[in-house]
N, C-alpha and C positions, 0 to 999 in steps of 0.2 A: 637253455636249461630245461630238462624234463623231469617232472616229479611224479612218482607213482603215488596215487591217492590210496591210502590204506583202507578206505571204506569200500573199495571195489571188490566185487565178487571174485573168488579165486579163479573163475573161468574167464575173467577178463583176458583178452588175447595177449596183453603184455606179460601177464604172469603165467598163462597157460603154456607158454613155450617151455617153462621150467617145471611145470607140475609133474609129479611122478607118483607111482604107487609105493606103498610101504616096502615092497620087495626091492625097489630101486634105491631106497634110502641108504645113505652112507653113515650110519651110526658108528661111533668110535668109542671103544673101551680104552681108557687111558688113565694116566695119573695126573692129578692136579696138585700143585704145590700150595699148601696152606701154611699160615704162620705157626711155628712150633712154640707154643706158649710155655715158658719155663715154669709157670705155676706159682711164681712168687709175687705176683701183683705188679711187677715192674712194667714200665712202658716199653713198647718195641723199640729197637735200635733206630735212631733217626736215619733218614736218607739225606745225602748231601749231593747237590747237583751244581756244578759250576767249574770254571777254569778247565773246560773241555773234558770233564770227567764226572761220572756218576759213581758214588760210593754207596753200595747197598749191602750191608752185612747182616741183615735180619735172618735169623735161622728159619728154615722152612722144612716141612715134612710132606712127602708125597702120599696122597690117598687115592684109592681107585674110584673112578666115576665113569659112567657112560655119558657121553655128550651126544645128544640126539640131533639128527639132521632134520631141519624144518623145511627143506626144499619142497616147493609146491604148496606150502601152507603159510607163506610169508605174511599174508594179510591178517592172520589170526593173532599176531603178536603186536602189542601197542605199548607206547611209552607209559600211558597212565595205568594200564593194567599189569604189564609185565616188567616195565622199566627199560625196555628196548624195542626197537622197531626197524624193520628193513624197508628201504625205499629204492625205487629205480630213479637214478639221477645221473644224467649224462653231463659231464663237465667238458668245457673247452680246454682245460688244462690236462695234459697227458703224461708229461714226464716228471713234473714236480722237482725239477733241479734248479730252477731260477727262483730264489727267495722273493724277489721283488714281484714276480708274477703271481706267486702263491699268495702273498700278502695283499695283492691288489685284486686281480680279477677273480681268483679262486675264493678269497674271503668274501667278496661280494656275492658270489654264487651261494656260498654257505649261509650267509645271512638270509637271503631270499628263500632258500630251502626251508630253514627252520621257521621263518615267519609263516610260510604256507602250511607247513605240517602242524604247527602248534597254535597258530593264531596270535602269537606274541606281538607286541608293539615295537620291540627293539631287541636287537641281538648284538652283543659285544663280544668280539673274539679276542681272547687274551694270550693265546699262543698256539703253536702247532708243533707236531713232531713227525718227522719223516723217518721211517725205519727201513733200512736195507741191509743191516748187519747180520752176523751169525747168531745162532740161538744162544750161545754162551758169551755174548758180548760183554757182560758185566765184568768178566774175568780178564779182559784184555789190558787192564792197567791204565796208565796215563793215556789221555786222548781217546778213551773208549767211546765218547760221544760221537766221534767221527765215524764210528761203526755201530751206531745205535741199532739194536735189533729188537725182537719181540720181548715182552715182559711175561715171563712164565711163572708168575706168582698171582694168586687170587687177591684182588684188591678193589677198592673204589677210590677214585682219585681225590675226592674230598669227603671228609666227615661232615656231619651236620654243622658243627662249629666251624670246620674248615671252609665250608661254602660261604659262610658270612665273612670269614677272614678275607677270602678272595674278593667278595663283593666290596668290602670296605677298602681293600687295596686298590681296586680298579676305579672305584667311584668315591673317593674320600669326602667330596663335598655333597654328594647326593645320598649316601648310604643310609642315613637316618630315615629318610623318606622311603627309599627303595625297600627296606626290610619290612615295611608295613604292607607291602603288596606282594603278590606272588612272584617268585623268581626261581629259575632253575639253572643248573649247569648241565649241559648236554655236549657230549663228544660226537663229532661226525667222523666215522672211521671208514676209510675207503681203500680198497686194493689199488695199487699202481699197476700190478699185473695180477692175473687170476691167482687166487690163493690156493695152494696145495700144501706146502710145508708150513708148520706152525700156525694153523688157523686160530682165529679168536673165538672164544666161547663166552657166552653171557648166561647168567643165572636168573631164572624167574624170581623177581623180587618177592613174590608171595611165599616162596619156599625158604626164605632167609630171614630169620628173626633178628631183631636188633641186638639181641644178646650174643650173637655170633660175631659181632663187629667190635673191633678194638681200635681206639684212636691212636694214631702214630704220627710223629713229627716228620716233616719234609722241608728242607731248606733248599731253595733254588735261586741262585744269583742274588742273594740278599733278602728274598722273600721267604718268610717262615709261614708255612701252611700246615694243614693237618689232614691226613687221609684215613681210610679204614684199612687195616689188615683183618684177616678173617680166621676164625677157628673152624676147623672142619666139622661138618654135620652131615650125616648120610641123607637127610631130607632135602638137601640142596639139589635143585633140578637144573641141569646145564643143557644149553642148546647152541647150535651153530648152523650156518648155511654152507653146505659143501660147494667148493669151487666158486666162491664169491668172486664176482667179476668187477672190473673197473667202472662199469656203468651202474653199479649197485653200491649203496652205502648202508652202514649199520649205525643207527642212532643209539647211543648209550647214555641213559640218564644217570648222572652222578649225584644229583641232588634235586629235590623239589621241596619248596617251602609249604606246599599244600599237603595237609595231613591225610586226606581221604583217598589218595592215589598212591601208586607205586613211587617210592621216593628215591630209590637207588638200585643199581644193578651191578652185582659183582661181575668182573670180567677177568679173563686171563688167556694168554696164548697157551696152546697145548700141543703135545706131540701126536701126530697121526702116523703110526708106524709104517703105513703103506707109502708115505711120501717123505720120510725123515731124511733120506739121502739126497734130496733135491737141492737146488740152489736156494739161498736165503730168500725169504719172502720180502716183498716190497709193499709198503702201506704208508698212509698218512692219516693222522688224526688231528682234527681241529677242535679246540676247546672253547666253548661258548657260554657266556652268561646270557640267559634268555629272560627278558623282562616284560612284565605285563602292566596294564594301566590300572588294574585293581586286584 
């Protein structure tokens, strides 16, 4: 396992191989799908996941945004300042087709990665998602989970209340003590093959006020959680790394109990028109509860 230290200077040889001038940046003008608020105060339509199917009927509306390419500037973005962070991390796992191998060796790699990056005392992985399906996979009907693809809706996986729901679900006997200490939920997002079609964008947490976030129910195999959907706001600033490779990961903070830092990062897949006709992208995200001693 190799971890890129985010404190390194951008001219560190491991990153300088990918450094580039602004003229070489691959900024993308695109549309991002935000929740279409009906304006009547009602909660968003729940998502149901189970029995080999995802049902997501929440109305969305596309809004124009530029997604800025941060290639060559990876070390400038951090979990506590922006809500996301890119790391160089080489995994022994390459194919991600064997679930036992993913939940064994790869989970172990992910735990060590987050401990090293964050300084946390314990990392608990509660699930993972492999995505190899088409862009419009939600509309495939029954068994659409077998063709799980990118999520092209702006969201955060857990709301503030939803993060505590997940903590209590995973640690029913310890939760009363754990909520008194710092804890986070961080996704480790990795390409299985270099990403061209449907890349993932993340928004600078500082550009997204809490007032743009709306709590929404999500039920998965009997677990009832709560996520954020998002109202569009032109001040949101979106970023991605062009041609993200399998030896690079994106850490996405979904929740942090510490109030003085970035607490969550919106994210969404988006269309890059220059690559929209390519084969479906391949990626894996591992979802982690990150626990601290104080």
